[in-house]
N, C-alpha and C positions, 0 to 999 in steps of 0.2 A: 715437481720440478720447479725451481725458483724462476721468477719471470725473467731474470737476467740470462739464465741458461736457455729458457724458451726463446728469447729474442736472439741469442747467439745461434741456436740451432735453426731457427727460421731463416736467418741470414745465410746459413750454409746450404740451403736447398732442401732436399728430401730428408736430411737428418740421418741417413744411413751411413754407418762407419765404412769408409773406404781407405784402408791404411795407407795405400800408396799415394793418395791424392789429398786426403784431409786428415786432421786429427780432431780431438774433442773440443779444444779451445783454440779457435782461430779468430782473427779479426773480422771475419765475415766475408772475405773475398775468396774466390777460387784460387787454388795454388797454381792454376794454369796461367795466372796473370803475371807471373814472374816477379819483378822487383816491387810491384805494388803490394804484394802479399806480405803481411806482417804477422808472424806467428805470435801468439800469446802464451803458448806452452813451449817451454824449453826445459829439457830434462836435466836434472842435477847430475853432475859427474859423481859416481859412486864413492870415490875417495873422500869427498867432502863429508858425506853422510857416515861413511865407515869410521872416520876420525871422531865422530861424536857419540858412538855407541849405538845400541839397539833402540829402535823406535817401535811403538805399538801401532801407529796409524800414519798413513800418508793419504790425506783427504783429496789430493789432486794428482793421483797416480796416472800412469800411462801403461798401456799394454806392453808386457815384456820388460818392464823397468821397475823391479821390486826394490823398495828402499825401507819397508817396514813390514811387520808381521801381518798387518791388514792394510789393504789398499782399496780406496774408493776410486772407481774409474767412471768418469762421465760417459765414456764410450759404451759402458754397460748399463747406463741409466742410474748410476750411483752418484747423486749430487752431494758433494762434500759440504756445501753450504746448508743443506737441508738435513742430512743425516747426523745423528749424534756422534760426538767425538769422545773417545774413551782412552785413557792412558796418555803416554808420552807421544806427542805428535811431531812429525817432521812436515813442514809446510814450505813448498816452493809454489806460491800461488800463481795462477795465470796472471801474467803482467797485462796491465791496461785497466779497464774499468772494473774488473773483478778483483783486483788486488785489495782494495779497501774493505769490501765485505769479508773477505777471507782473513785479513789481518784483524779486523774487529772480532771475528769469531775466535781467532787464536788468542788475542788478548783476554777475552772473556773466559776461555778455557784455562789459560794460565799454566799450562804444562807442556812445554815443547820448545822447538826451535824453528824459526822461519828464515828462509833465504830470500832476501829482497835487494833491490837496488838501494844504495846508500844515498837516497835523496833526502838528506837531513833537514832541508828547509821546508819541505812540503807539509801541508796540513795533515795528510795521512801519517807521515812520520811522527809529527808532534802528537797526534791523537793515539796512535797505536804502539809507538816505540818510546819516545821520550817520556810520555806521561804514564806508561803502563808496563814496559818491559823491565826485566831484572838486569840484563847485561847485553852488551853488543860486542861482536868481534868484527871490526872493519878489516876485510880481507885485503892482503897486499896483492897488487896487480888486479887484473880483471879475469873473471871466470869465463872459460870457454865451455858453454853449455853444449848439450847434445841435441840433435834434431829429433823429430818424431820417430825416426827409424833407429835412433841410438848412435848415430855417427857424430863425431865432433863437428860443431859448426865451423864454417869456413873462416870465421873471425871471432874474436872474443866478444863479450857482451856489449862492448861499446860504452860501458858505464861501470863505476865501482859498485861492488856488492858488499853486503854485510850479513852476518848471521845474528839473529835476534833471539835471545833466550828469555823464556817466561818460566819463572820458578827457580829455586835455589839449585836443584840438581842440574838443570840445563845450563845455568850460569857456570857452575863448576865444570861441566863437560866442555863448555867453550874455553874456559881458562886453561884446561889441561889437554886440549885436543891436539896440539902440535901444529895446527894450521898457521901459516905465516900471516901476521896481521897485528892490529892494535886492539887489545881488550879493554873495555870500559865497563865497570860495574855501575849501574844506575841506582840500585836500591837493594835492600835485603830481599831474599827470596820469600815467596809466599804472598807477597803483596800483589794486588791486582790494580 
């Protein structure tokens, strides 16, 4: 298990999965603390993924929320940063300090689509998107993610989101998906 996950689990207490009180990627505080709790796992609404076609792997999966043929779940000890990625990947990384290492792995993998905040000015965006991605779809409006139990959040994400394609096939999938937004091709596919 990567040290980042070990640190996150240590902050969660005994590390046992308790679906009604915790999920695999939380900011470290108990959910009993109300508004101080900031989840870093927000589940992707299925219509976003469905519009993009079939995926082989979701390395940041959640129990009961299947978006790909294979799902790694940190809840089951499957560390998506440590395990090998194969095929077309859909990545909705844990938001926060784990976003960058997951985005680096996605850029290195070069085959798939990531859903992240459109923080276009950040060092992470420059390193893993502007400098490495094939295309971007800036989504119109804000995504309303699902909570750990699969219910829509009480409010939208509070920030703009984008889908980032790595590889020609995923750039084409973004272009043809029918999701409302602005598509930008950054480079020809196959480049990393």
